[in-house]
N, C-alpha and C positions, 0 to 999 in steps of 0.2 A: 313486657314481652317484645314490644317493638324495639326497645333499646338492645335486647339480646340479639335480635335478628340483624339490626344494624351493625353491631360489632361483629357478628358472624360474617356478614357481607364483606366488611372491610378486611377482616383476617383472611378470608378466602381470596379476595381480590389481590391482596398483598402476596399471597402464596403463588397465585397464577402469574402475577407480574414478575415475581422472583424466579420463576421456572423458565421464563423465556430467555432466548440466547441474547447476550449483551453486545455481541459484535455486529449485529445487523444482518448476518447471513441466516438463511432459513434452508430447509431441506429442498425447496424447489430451486430449479436452476433458473435464476432470474436474469442472467446476463446472456442467455443463449436464444437463438431463434428457434421457434417451434415449426412444426409442419403446417399448422393452420393460423397461428397468431404470431405477430411480430412482438418484440419486446415492448414497444409503445402500446400496442393494443392490449397486451396482457396487463401492463401497468395501469392503463385506463379501466379496464374491467375490474381489477382488484381494488382500485380507488373508488369506483361506483359501488362495489359490494360493501366496502368499509362505510361509505357515506350512508347507504341505506340501513346497514345495521346500527349506525350511530343514531340515526333518526328513529328507529324502532325502540331503541333503548328508552327514549322519553315515554313512549306509549306503554312499555313494560313497567316502568317506574310508576306511572299513574295507575296502571292496573293493580300493582302490588300494594299501593297505599290506598286503593278504592277511591281515586280521584276521578274516575270516569264520569261522564254525564249521566244525569238521572234518566230513568226510563220513562216512556210515555204510557206505560201499562198501569200506572197508579190512578185511582179514581179522584185523587186530590190534586189541586194545583200546586205544583212544585216549581219554585223560582230559583234558578242557579245564575248568579252573576249580580252585577250592580244595576241600579236603575237610575 
């Protein structure tokens, strides 16, 4: 079942990557000045958003594969990690 989901995720990610524009342009006006933000400020904000989303992807991957840490609600002693 996990193999099916892995193949499904790979196929869907390939479809999403194939649908993006290849010339680097997007619908947003990236080379113009806005009323509130300059081009540099907008680029820094977008880079920060991309950075946070990339770091959250690791947490989402761990949650999908149930790799998160054990709960302290169990009455038994559960050891996670190396000694």
